[in-house]
N, C-alpha and C positions, 0 to 999 in steps of 0.2 A: 505642133511640136512633134518630132519623130519619137516613136516609142523606144524605150531602152532595149538594147540588144540582149538576146538571151545569153546566159552564162557561157554557153559553148562558143559564142562569137566575140565576147568581150575580152579585152586584153587582161592578162593575169594581174598586172599591177593595179588595174582598176578594181578587179574583184577583191584583191587583198585590202585595198583601201577601205572597202565597205565592211570589212569584218570587225566584230567586237574583239575586245582584248583576249577573252578566253579562246576564241577560234583562231586568232592570229598567232598567239603564243603556242597553242596546241599544235598548229601546223608547223611552226618553226621547230618545235621539239621533234615532231614526227620526221621532219626532213633530215634529222641527224641520225636516224636509225637505219642501219643497213638492210636493204632488201625488203621483200614483202613481209608484213607482220600481221598476226591475228588480232582479233578485236580486243582480247584481254591485254595483250602487250600494248596495243595502241592506247587503250584507256589509261594504263599505267604511265605511259610516256608523257601523256598530256599533263599529268599531275593534278587532274580534276577528279571530283567525285564521279562514281560510275554513271549516275543519271546525267550530270552535266557533260561528261565526256561523250556519252552516246549522242546527246543533242548536238555537240560540236562535230562529231564524226559524220552524222547525217547531213548537217549543213555544209560541211566541206565537200562531201561526196556530191551533193546536189549542185554545188557550185563548180563541179568538175576539177576541183583542186586535189581530190583523191580519186583513185581508181580501185577497182576490185578485180583480182584474179578470179576466173571462173573455176569452180570445183565441181566436177561432174555435171557441168551445165547449169549449176545453181550459183548465180552471181552474188546472192545475198550472203552465202557462207564463205565466199572467197576471201583470201588475204588482202589486206589493204596495201596499196602502192602509192607513193608520192612520185608523180612523173618528174623527170629530170628538169624540165623547164620550170616547173613549180618550185622545185628545190632552189634553183638559181634565183628565182624572183623573191622567194620567201626570205632568203639570207643575204640578198644583195646589200652591199654596204657594211656588212658585219665584219669587224676586225678579227684576226685570229684569236685574240684574247676573248672576245665576246663569244665566238664559236666554241672555244674551250670551256667557257662557263656553261654554255648550253649543253655541251657534251657531258659535263659533270652533273647537271640536273638530270639528264636522261639516265646516266649511270646510277645515281642515287635512287631514282624512282624504281629502276629495275632491280636494284639490290633489295629494296623493300618488298617488292612483289615476289621476287624469287625466294626470299626468306619465308615469307608468308606461305607460299606454295609448298616449300620444302617441309615446313612444320606440319602442314595439313597432310602431305603425302606420307610422312613417316614421323608421327608425333613422338615416338619413343627415342628418336635420334636427337641428341642435344647439339644444337648449333653453337658455334662460337659466339660469345657475348658481343653485342654491338657496342660501339663507342662513338660518341658524338663528334669529337674533334675533326674527323675526316669524312663524316657522313651527315649531311644537313637535312635529312628527311626523317620525320617521325616514323617509328616502327609499328604504330597502330593506326591503321586507316581502314575505311570500309572498302572491301574488294568484292568482286563478283565470284571469286573462287570460294566455295563453301564445302565441297566434298573431297575426300582424299583421292578418289578416282579422277575427278576433274582436275585436281592439282597435278597429279602425275601426268595426265594427258597434256596439260599445258606445258609443263616442264619439258616434256619430250618434243612437243611441237615448236617451242620457242628456243630450243637449245642452240641452233645455229646463230640466231640473232644474239642470244645472251653471250655466247662464246666470243663473237666479234666485239661486242661492247666491252667484254672483260679484257680482251687483248688491247683494245684502244685505251681502256683505263690504266692498264699496266704501262703502256707507252707514255701516259701523262703522269706517271708516278702517283696515281690515286691508291696508295698502298692499302689503307684500311678497307676501302670499298672493294678492292680486288680480292683481299682475303675473305671478306664476308660473302661476296658473290660466288667465289670458287667453292667455299664451304657449302653453300646452298646447292650448287650444281653437283656436288659429290653425292647428294641423295639419289637423284635419278641414275647417275653413273653406277652406283653400287647396286641399286635395285635391278638395273638392266645388265649387270655384269659387263659394263662398257669400260674395259680396262684401258683402251686407247684414250678415251676422254679423261679417265682418272689420271693417266700419265700427263696429259696436257695440263690439267688443273694443277698438279703438283709443280710442274715447271713454271707456271705463272705465279703460283701462290708462294713458293719458298723465297724467292728474292724479295717479294713484298713484305713477308713476315720478317726477314732479316732487316729490311730498311726500317720497320717500325720499332725494332729494338725492345719489344716486350718479351721477357724471357719465357713466361708461361705460354704465350701464344706461339712463340718460335719453337718451343719444345713440342707442342702439339702438332704443328705443321711439319716439322722436321721428322717426327716419328712416323707420320703418315707417308711422307716422301720415302723414308727408308724402307718401309714395308712394301711400298709399291715397287721400288727398285729391286728388292729381294725377289718379289713375285715375278718380275720381269727378267730375272737372271743377271741384272746389272750389279753384281756383288761387290766389285771394287768401289763403285760409287756409294753403295749402301754402307760399306764398311767405313769409308772415310767420314760419312755423315754421322754414323753411329759413334765414332770416336769423339766427334764434337759433342754429341748428345750426352755421352758419358761424362765428358769433361765439365759440361754445364751442370749436370746433376751433382758431381763431386764438389764443385765450387759452391753450390747452394746447399750442400749437405742434405740433398733430397734423393733417396733411393726410389726413384720414380718407377712404379710397377710397369707402366707402359713401355718404358725403355728396356726393362728386363725381358718383357715378352718379345720385343724386337730383337734383342740379343739372342734369345732362344731361337727365333726364326732364322737368324743368320748362322748360328751354330748348326742348325739342322741342314741348312743349305750347304754348309761346308762338310757335312757328313758326320759331325760330332753329335750323334743322335742322343746318346745317353746323357751327355752333359746338358743338352737342350731340354730333355725331359726332367732332369733334376731341377733346372732353373724354373721351368714351368710349374713344377710341384711347389717350389718355394713361393712363387707368385700367387698360386691358388691359396696357399696357407696364409699368406699375408693379407689377401683380400678377405678371406674368411674371418681372420682375427679382427680386421677393421670394420667388418659388417658391410663391405662393398660387394653386394650381390652381383651387380652387373659386371664389375671387373673380374670377379670369381668365375662367372659363367663364360665370359669371353676367353679367359685363360684355359678353362676346361675344354672348350671347343678346340682351341689350338692344340692342347694335349691330345685330344681324341683324333684329330686330323693327322697329327704326326704319327701316332700309333697305327692308324689305318694305312698310312704311306709305308710303314714298316711291316705291313701284313700281320700286325699283332692285334687281331680283331677282338679276342677275348679281353685283353687289357684295355681296349678302347671303350668297351661297353660301359664300365663304371663311370668314368668322367663325363661321357656323353649323356648318360642317363641322368646324372646330376645336373648337367647344363639344361637339358630339356625340362627337368622338374623346376628349376629356377625360373626359366622363361615361361613356364605354364602357371607358376605361382606368383611370387612377389614381383616378378618382372613381366607379368601378364600385360600384353599390349604391344610388345616388341615382336610383331609377327615374323619379320624377316629373320631375326636371329633365332627365334624359336624353330622356324622352318629349317634354317641352316643346321642347327644342332640335331633336329629330328632326322634330316637326310643322312647325316653322318652316323647317327645311332642306328638307323635302319640298315645301313651298309655293314656296320659292325655286327649287328644281329644276324644278318644274312651270311656273313663270313663265318659265324659260329654255328650256322645251321638252324637258327631259331626262326623258321620260316613264318610261323603265325605272328610272332612278335614283330618281325621285320615288316610284314605287310601292314600291320596295325600302325606302326610308327611311320611308315612311308605315307599312309593316308593322312596322318596327323601333319606330316610335312607338307603334303599337297594343300591341305586346308590353310595352313599358316602362310605358305607362299602365295596362295590365292588372295588371302586377306592383305598381304603385304603389297600386292600388285607387282610382283616380280615374275615376269614372263619366263626368264631363264630358270628361275627356281621352280616354277610350275612344271616346266618341261622336264627338268631333272627329276622331280618327284614322280611324274607320270612314267618316265622311262624306268625309274627304279621299281615302281609297282609292276610294270610289265616284266622286268628282270626277275622279280620274285616269283611271278606266276609262270614265266617262260624263261628259264635260266639262260643268261647271256652276260656279256661284260657289263660291269656297273658303270654308271655315268659319273663324271666329275661333279663335285659339289661347287656351286658358284660362290 
């Protein structure tokens, strides 16, 4: 009897027929993911435990059903690729409805992984709450991401794949999953000062939030969209959405402080600086009275940044020092916003001629941005330290 052909020479359908359920279904899921993927993404997409997923990936690679791109000549660390002919064979006979279901599984699994990674990358940032009706995957599973730095690196590396999966989910009207994945992807976008991705996420997320019809969720997403458009100079669009936001708040009898901060940002963009500052002062007072330290600190940062933009450095020192104190005390752990507040405070101190204080605060900002894993923040802090020791123009705050 002739010996069996090696995997390289055997027809793909024959190899597929010899796979167990985990390997076969894992391959089908991987075949629905666009482009090369890293090992963490591949594990997540299979829906298996890390150990079982690693076993399946090794078996599929040995069977020549998966390939690896070479990275610096090291094939072991390369991204995983499903060849086109394997994709065709693995999904042959599947109806569009079956493939949509498979795409939904992939989306749900990546939502879970991205949320886990975003929480590790920035523990102090509250993600939107999950809801089960539109996401069928549990939100507590064993993953191989354990350290904040690893989580940030994975989110950066997987971003192209995650964005494509997000767009496909939006096209299939997977509204809740789209909102949750976009929310998770805002974490690396903020840390990396990636305003283009933030804008893309807003465009994908806002229609999904509208379709879900959840007032609290829609208010949160719409506020985020309005702020992004103000920052991008799209004031007419921001103004129209802010009118909607205000109408919702009035209907519900809720003077939402986040909406008031957004109104202040638009007023400042329109040149009504004193009115904007007065509104921010009212927001700070409201948060202080309610005991919302995070809301108070965020409003204080906005106040300080506006005063800096108006070259009122002396007036900016007070609110920014208070914000730094809050993020260094009861809000300890939110490294990014502590760094952001410290950067602004150091600029204000420098503008007042407080050189020693400015240098000390800039060093604090550098430490905070390093802990946050924000490369643009680290660069801004280093540039500011150089500015303090060798006077030159100050950098923008991310």
